N, C-alpha and C positions, 0 to 999 in steps of 0.2 A: 476566478479566485486565485490569488497569488500564493504560491507554496513557500515554505521555509527555504528550500533550495534556491528558488528564484531570488528571494530577498538576499540570501548570502552571496549569490552570484553578482547581483547588482552592487552590493556593498563592496565586494572585491574589485569590481570594475572601477567604482568611484575611488576607492583607496589607491589603486594602481595609478590613476591619473591625477591624484591630489597634488603631487609636487608640481606638475606642469600647471595645474589650475591655480595653485597658490602663487606661482611666479607671474601668471597673467593678472591675477587680482592685484598684486602689489605694483605691477607695471601700470595698470589702468585704474589705480585707486581714485583718481579724480572723477571717473565716470560712475563709480559706485556710491550709493547713498552712504554718507559718513556714519549714520546711526547703525547701519548693518555691516559696515566694513570690518570692524573688530570681531564681531561674532562670526562672520564668514571666514576670517583668517583663523580664528580659534577652531572652527569646525574642520577646516582643511588640514590644520596641524594635527587634530585628533585622528582624521582619516589616514594621514601619513603614518602616525604612530600605530594605528590599527593594522595597516599594511605591513609594517615592519614586524609587528608581533605575529601576524599571520605567516609571514615568511619564516620567522624563527621557529614557530611551531611546526611548520612543514619540514624544516630542516631537521629538527629533533626527531620527528616521526620517521623520516627516512633513515636517520642514523640508528634508531632503535631497531628498525627492520633489518639492518645489516649487522647487528651485534652478533658476536660469536655465540653459537648455540641456538640461534633462531632459525634462519633460513638454511644455513649451511648444515645444521645437524640433520635435518630431514634428508638432504641430499647425501650426506655421508652414510646415514643408516641405509638408504636405498642401495647405494653401491656395495655396502658391506653385505647386506642380505643377498644381493645379486651374485656377489663373488662366492658366498657360501653355497648358494644353490648351484652355481656352475661347478664348483669343486665336487659337490655331492653327485652331480650328474656325471662328471668325468669318472669318478671312482666307481660308480655303479656300472657304467659302460665298460670300464676297464676290467672289472671282475667278471662280467658276463661274457666277454670275448675270449 
């Protein structure tokens, strides 16, 4: 049984190669059945569009992950807490000696 992830992977693979395939279809149009040629070209153009949208969505997702306050906030808080704990550690050791 095919999973959704496998279907998405296959669609991405087809979409990535759609430009090349469209070029081949147009070059070898005489070999392809004329009744199917137009629908094949439209389908490949749709796959190219799908690939471009997929790339744009991935780019937006990566950009959102890097927005200020997302990933860097956690890191900043971790360093802040660590520095406070180190200062408290130093103060307590200094008073005890």
